[in-house]
C-alpha positions as CSV (number, residue, x, y, z in Angstrom):
1,M,26.5,118.6,87.8
2,T,24.5,116.0,89.6
3,T,26.0,113.1,91.6
4,T,24.7,110.6,89.1
5,Q,26.3,112.5,86.3
6,R,29.6,112.7,88.1
7,R,29.8,109.0,88.7
8,M,29.5,108.0,85.1
9,L,32.8,106.5,83.9
10,N,34.4,108.0,80.8
11,K,32.3,107.0,77.7
12,V,35.1,107.1,75.1
13,P,38.3,105.1,74.5
14,E,41.9,106.1,75.2
15,I,43.6,107.7,72.3
16,T,45.9,105.0,71.1
17,V,47.1,103.7,67.7
18,Y,44.0,101.3,67.8
19,F,41.8,104.4,68.1
20,W,43.2,106.0,64.9
21,V,43.3,102.8,62.9
22,I,39.6,102.0,63.7
23,K,38.7,105.6,63.1
24,V,40.1,105.6,59.6
25,L,38.5,102.2,58.9
26,C,35.1,103.6,60.1
27,T,35.4,106.6,57.8
28,T,36.2,104.3,54.9
29,V,33.1,102.1,55.7
30,G,31.0,105.3,56.0
31,E,31.8,106.1,52.4
32,T,31.6,102.6,50.8
33,F,28.7,101.2,52.8
34,A,26.5,104.2,52.2
35,D,27.2,103.9,48.4
36,N,26.6,100.1,48.6
37,L,23.1,100.6,50.1
38,N,22.2,103.4,47.8
39,E,23.4,102.0,44.5
40,N,23.9,98.2,44.7
41,L,20.8,97.4,46.8
42,G,18.7,100.0,45.0
43,L,17.4,101.7,48.1
44,G,18.1,105.2,46.9
45,L,19.5,108.0,49.0
46,T,16.2,108.9,50.7
47,N,15.3,105.4,51.8
48,T,18.9,104.6,52.8
49,S,19.0,107.8,54.9
50,Y,15.7,106.9,56.7
51,I,16.9,103.4,57.4
52,M,20.4,104.2,58.6
53,G,19.1,107.2,60.6
54,A,16.7,105.0,62.5
55,V,19.4,102.4,63.2
56,L,21.8,105.2,64.4
57,I,19.2,106.6,66.8
58,A,18.7,103.2,68.3
59,V,22.4,102.7,68.8
60,I,23.0,106.2,70.1
61,V,20.2,105.6,72.7
62,A,22.0,102.4,73.8
63,Q,25.3,104.4,74.0
64,F,23.8,107.0,76.2
65,R,22.3,104.4,78.5
66,T,25.6,102.8,79.2
67,R,27.6,104.0,82.2
68,R,31.0,103.3,80.8
69,Y,32.9,102.8,77.6
70,V,31.7,99.7,75.8
71,P,33.8,99.0,72.7
72,G,31.1,97.3,70.7
73,I,28.4,99.9,71.2
74,Y,30.8,102.9,70.9
75,W,32.4,101.8,67.6
76,L,29.1,100.7,66.1
77,A,27.8,104.2,66.8
78,V,30.9,105.6,65.1
79,V,30.4,103.4,62.0
80,L,26.7,104.4,61.8
81,I,27.3,108.1,62.3
82,S,30.0,107.9,59.6
83,V,27.4,106.4,57.2
84,V,24.7,109.0,58.2
85,G,27.2,111.9,57.9
86,T,28.0,110.8,54.4
87,L,24.3,110.4,53.5
88,I,23.5,113.9,54.9
89,S,26.1,115.5,52.6
90,D,25.1,113.4,49.6
91,N,21.4,114.2,50.1
92,L,22.0,117.9,50.2
93,V,24.2,117.7,47.0
94,E,22.3,115.2,44.9
95,N,18.7,115.6,46.0
96,Y,18.6,119.3,46.8
97,G,21.2,120.7,44.5
98,V,23.3,122.3,47.1
99,T,26.9,122.8,45.9
100,L,29.8,121.1,47.6
101,E,31.3,124.5,48.3
102,T,28.2,125.5,50.2
103,T,27.9,122.2,52.2
104,T,31.6,122.4,53.1
105,T,31.2,125.9,54.4
106,A,27.9,125.2,56.2
107,F,29.3,122.1,58.0
108,S,32.4,124.0,58.9
109,I,30.2,126.7,60.5
110,C,28.1,124.1,62.3
111,L,31.2,122.4,63.6
112,I,32.8,125.6,64.9
113,A,29.5,126.6,66.6
114,T,29.3,123.2,68.3
115,F,32.9,123.6,69.5
116,A,32.1,127.1,70.8
117,A,28.9,126.0,72.6
118,W,30.7,122.9,74.1
119,Y,33.6,125.0,75.4
120,W,31.3,127.7,76.7
121,S,29.3,125.2,78.6
122,E,32.1,122.9,79.9
123,R,35.3,124.9,79.7
124,T,37.0,122.0,78.0
125,L,36.9,120.1,74.7
126,S,38.8,117.1,76.1
127,V,37.4,113.8,74.9
128,H,38.7,112.2,78.0
129,T,36.1,113.8,80.2
130,I,32.9,112.5,78.7
131,V,31.4,111.7,82.1
132,T,28.0,113.5,81.8
133,T,25.1,113.3,79.4
134,R,25.6,116.9,78.3
135,R,29.2,116.4,77.4
136,E,28.3,113.2,75.6
137,A,25.7,115.0,73.6
138,F,28.2,117.7,72.5
139,Y,30.7,114.9,71.7
140,W,28.4,113.0,69.3
141,L,27.1,116.1,67.7
142,T,30.7,117.1,67.0
143,I,31.4,113.7,65.5
144,L,28.4,113.9,63.2
145,F,29.5,117.3,61.9
146,T,33.1,116.1,61.4
147,F,31.9,113.2,59.2
148,A,29.5,115.4,57.2
149,L,32.2,118.0,56.7
150,G,34.8,115.4,55.8
151,T,32.5,114.0,53.1
152,S,31.8,117.3,51.5
153,A,35.4,118.5,51.7
154,G,36.7,115.2,50.3
155,D,34.3,115.2,47.4
156,L,35.0,118.8,46.7
157,L,38.7,118.1,46.2
158,S,38.5,114.7,44.5
159,E,35.5,115.3,42.2
160,K,34.6,119.0,42.0
161,L,38.3,120.1,41.6
162,A,39.1,116.9,39.7
163,L,42.2,116.1,41.7
164,G,41.5,112.3,41.7
165,Y,41.4,109.9,44.6
166,L,45.1,109.3,45.2
167,P,46.2,112.9,45.1
168,T,43.3,113.8,47.4
169,L,44.4,110.9,49.7
170,G,47.9,112.3,49.7
171,I,46.8,115.8,50.5
172,F,44.9,114.8,53.6
173,A,47.5,112.3,54.8
174,G,50.1,115.0,54.4
175,A,48.0,117.5,56.4
176,I,47.7,114.9,59.2
177,A,51.4,114.4,59.2
178,V,51.9,118.2,59.5
179,I,49.6,118.3,62.5
180,A,51.5,115.4,64.1
181,F,54.8,117.2,63.6
182,L,53.4,120.5,65.0
183,H,52.1,118.6,68.1
184,F,55.0,116.3,68.9
185,A,57.9,118.5,67.7
186,L,56.5,122.0,68.4
187,R,54.1,121.2,71.2
188,M,51.0,122.5,69.5
189,N,48.0,122.3,71.9
190,A,47.0,118.7,72.5
191,I,43.2,119.1,72.2
192,L,43.5,121.3,69.1
193,S,45.9,118.7,67.6
194,F,43.4,115.9,68.3
195,W,40.4,117.5,66.8
196,L,42.3,118.7,63.7
197,A,43.5,115.2,63.1
198,Y,40.1,113.8,63.8
199,I,38.4,116.0,61.3
200,L,41.0,115.2,58.6
201,T,40.8,111.4,59.0
202,R,37.2,111.6,57.6
203,P,38.2,112.8,54.1
204,L,41.3,110.6,54.3
205,G,39.2,107.5,54.9
206,A,36.6,108.5,52.3
207,S,39.4,109.0,49.7
208,I,40.7,105.5,50.6
209,G,37.3,104.0,50.2
210,D,36.6,105.8,46.9
211,Y,40.0,104.7,45.6
212,L,39.5,101.0,46.5
213,A,35.9,100.8,45.3
214,S,35.9,102.9,42.2
215,P,36.3,101.3,38.8
216,K,39.8,101.3,37.3
217,A,38.6,103.5,34.5
218,E,37.9,106.2,37.1
219,G,41.3,105.9,38.7
220,G,40.3,103.3,41.4
221,L,41.3,99.7,42.1
222,G,37.9,98.4,41.1
223,L,37.1,96.3,44.3
224,G,33.6,97.6,44.4
225,T,31.7,98.9,47.4
226,T,30.6,95.5,48.6
227,V,34.0,93.9,48.8
228,T,35.6,97.0,50.3
229,S,32.9,97.3,52.9
230,I,33.2,93.6,53.9
231,I,37.0,93.9,54.2
232,F,36.9,97.0,56.4
233,L,33.9,95.9,58.5
234,S,35.6,92.6,59.2
235,T,38.8,94.4,60.2
236,I,36.9,96.7,62.5
237,L,35.0,93.8,64.1
238,A,38.3,91.9,64.8
239,L,39.9,95.0,66.4
240,V,36.9,95.8,68.5
241,I,36.7,92.2,69.8
242,F,40.4,92.4,70.6
243,L,39.9,95.7,72.5
244,A,36.9,94.3,74.3
245,I,39.0,91.4,75.6
246,S,42.3,93.2,76.2
247,K,40.8,96.5,77.4
248,R,43.8,98.3,76.0
249,D,41.9,101.4,75.2
250,V,40.0,101.8,78.5
251,I,41.0,105.0,80.2
252,R,42.5,104.2,83.6
253,S,43.7,106.4,86.4
254,G,46.6,106.0,88.7
255,P,46.1,104.5,92.2
256,V,44.7,106.7,94.9
257,A,46.4,105.6,98.1
258,A,44.8,108.5,100.0
259,V,41.3,107.0,99.9
260,A,42.2,103.4,100.5
261,E,40.9,103.5,104.1
262,A,37.8,104.8,105.7
263,G,37.8,108.3,107.3
264,S,38.4,111.8,106.2
265,A,40.3,112.2,103.0
266,V,41.3,115.6,101.6
267,L,42.1,116.2,97.9
268,V,44.7,118.9,97.6
269,V,44.9,120.5,94.1
270,L,48.2,122.1,93.3
271,N,49.0,125.0,91.0
272,K,51.7,124.7,88.3
273,A,54.2,125.9,90.9
274,L,55.3,124.4,94.2
275,P,52.8,124.6,97.1
276,T,52.8,128.2,98.3
277,A,52.8,129.4,101.9
278,T,49.0,129.9,101.9
279,L,48.4,126.4,100.7
280,I,50.8,124.9,103.3
281,D,49.0,126.9,106.0
282,A,45.6,125.6,104.9
283,V,46.8,122.0,105.0
284,R,48.3,122.6,108.5
285,R,45.1,124.1,109.8
286,R,43.1,121.2,108.4
287,A,45.4,118.7,110.0
288,E,45.1,120.4,113.4
289,Q,41.3,120.3,113.3
290,A,41.0,116.5,113.0
291,P,42.9,113.5,111.6
292,A,42.7,113.2,107.9
293,R,44.6,111.7,104.9
294,F,45.8,114.0,102.2
295,H,46.2,113.2,98.5
296,L,47.9,115.7,96.2
297,L,47.0,116.2,92.6
298,V,49.6,118.1,90.5
299,P,49.6,119.2,86.9
300,N,51.8,117.4,84.4
301,P,54.3,119.9,82.9
302,D,55.6,117.2,80.6
303,H,52.2,116.8,78.8
304,V,53.0,115.6,75.3
305,A,50.5,113.0,74.0
306,L,47.2,113.7,72.2
307,D,45.0,115.1,74.9
308,R,46.7,112.9,77.6
309,S,50.1,112.3,78.9
310,A,51.2,108.6,78.7
311,E,53.9,108.8,81.4
312,P,54.9,111.7,83.7
313,G,58.3,113.1,82.8
314,P,61.2,114.3,84.9
315,A,59.6,117.8,85.5
316,A,56.5,116.2,87.0
317,A,58.6,113.8,89.2
318,A,60.7,116.7,90.4
319,L,57.5,118.7,91.3
320,I,56.1,115.8,93.3
321,S,59.4,115.1,95.1
322,E,59.6,118.7,96.2
323,A,55.9,119.3,97.0
324,V,55.1,116.2,99.0
325,P,57.7,116.7,101.8
326,R,56.5,120.3,102.3
327,L,52.9,119.1,102.7
328,E,53.8,116.2,104.8
329,A,55.6,118.5,107.2
330,A,52.4,120.6,107.4
331,A,50.0,117.6,107.7
332,G,52.2,115.7,110.1
333,S,51.5,112.5,108.2
334,P,52.3,110.9,104.9
335,V,50.8,112.5,101.8
336,S,50.2,110.6,98.6
337,A,50.2,112.2,95.2
338,R,49.7,111.6,91.5
339,V,50.3,113.6,88.3
340,A,47.2,114.8,86.4
341,N,46.1,113.1,83.2
342,S,44.1,115.9,81.6
343,P,45.2,119.4,80.6
344,N,42.2,120.7,82.5
345,A,42.2,120.7,86.3
346,Y,38.4,120.3,86.6
347,D,38.4,117.1,84.6
348,D,41.1,115.5,86.8
349,I,39.3,116.5,89.9
350,V,36.1,114.8,88.7
351,E,38.1,111.8,87.7
352,E,39.7,111.7,91.2
353,L,36.4,111.9,92.9
354,D,35.1,109.1,90.9
355,L,37.9,106.9,92.2
356,G,37.4,107.3,96.0
357,A,35.5,108.6,98.9
358,Y,36.9,112.1,99.5
359,T,35.3,114.2,102.1
360,E,36.7,117.7,101.1
361,I,38.9,119.6,98.7
362,I,41.6,122.2,99.2
363,L,42.1,124.1,95.9
364,E,45.0,126.4,95.2
365,T,43.8,129.2,92.8
366,P,46.4,131.4,91.1
367,P,45.5,134.3,88.9
368,A,44.1,133.1,85.6
369,H,46.9,134.5,83.5
370,L,49.4,132.4,85.4
371,S,47.8,129.0,84.8
372,H,46.0,127.4,81.9
373,W,45.4,124.3,84.0
374,L,43.4,126.1,86.7
375,H,40.6,128.3,85.4
376,I,39.2,131.4,87.0
377,D,35.8,129.8,87.6
378,L,37.2,126.6,89.0
379,P,36.3,127.1,92.7
380,Q,32.6,127.7,91.8
381,R,32.5,124.7,89.5
382,V,34.2,122.4,92.0
383,S,31.9,123.5,94.8
384,Q,29.0,122.2,92.8
385,L,30.4,118.7,93.0
386,G,28.9,118.4,96.5
387,L,32.0,118.5,98.7
388,P,33.2,121.2,101.1
389,T,35.8,123.2,99.1
390,E,38.4,125.6,100.4
391,A,39.8,127.9,97.7
392,V,43.3,129.2,98.7
393,A,44.7,132.2,96.8
394,A,48.3,131.4,95.8
395,A,51.0,133.5,97.4
396,H,54.8,133.4,97.3
397,A,56.2,130.5,99.4
């Protein structure tokens, strides 16, 4: 990863209630706005696809050129990719005669392949680490396939299987509720929970749009695609303006006291356990070489939120309270610390380096089977960030 890539700030918003509300609104607009352009304005599927595809490309280019998350550009891209995803599915079905069963299967395969390539390349599917162009490319390709898949799957249930709009809406809302329960109550993997919920919000929003816009004779409320699109676009605009002003969905990191002053600063990355004897010895040796400030990064054992942890819990606080005094004794000076935000150590290391002028890294590396936070290839990947890195094999304290 290049230095320029590393210093990009995260390009996506924090996962808050605002994120999910706007996401559902965008999926609804993707359904109704595409239908409005196609039918009411008489552009037809082909011309509508060309026009919206060109607009999407222009907005995606603007999104890639930004160095940080910009609410207006980001959510405009989501709205447009929702529209284009719908048009891709509709074109295949209506213009080329591909069945909904086939498109649903094909987009599922494309989505799984994208996830596999993303994880193989980056070793994480976290949406809170979109700090390089490659990761952003994987992210937007994934979003496109989720929208196309959601359109096909939603149409398959509501139309092909003749379940109707409200029953279909209930099915997807219920599925999302199950995922939330599995995550919050049974601690299902955070990243898996996020992406499953993200995929299902597409057919949920499409079902909402179809229900509101469709004639009453077809089981809808009869608002029409124009009125429904105006209502939802206006709501999206209001929320995006609010977020742009309040910045409530900007990903922030904790303070980094260790790099507040000039001089040598060492980032110490801890395993899931307390610092072992080898790590303490490494800190002691480094402190004896020359004066340096040490900052400790520890995993969050209380990780509960979707892909991030809102607040460290008691287990994390206990880990810091025991780890810091041991390292301070070895360093002979105060040691600052913070709890990690991401379930992936590499992502938090990159985030930490973006925040301050560290000069080196000491990384504790346990066997891969003992830690999901630290991966077996982590020392090699961290060394490519451009700082001297000492990998310390964990041993019993």
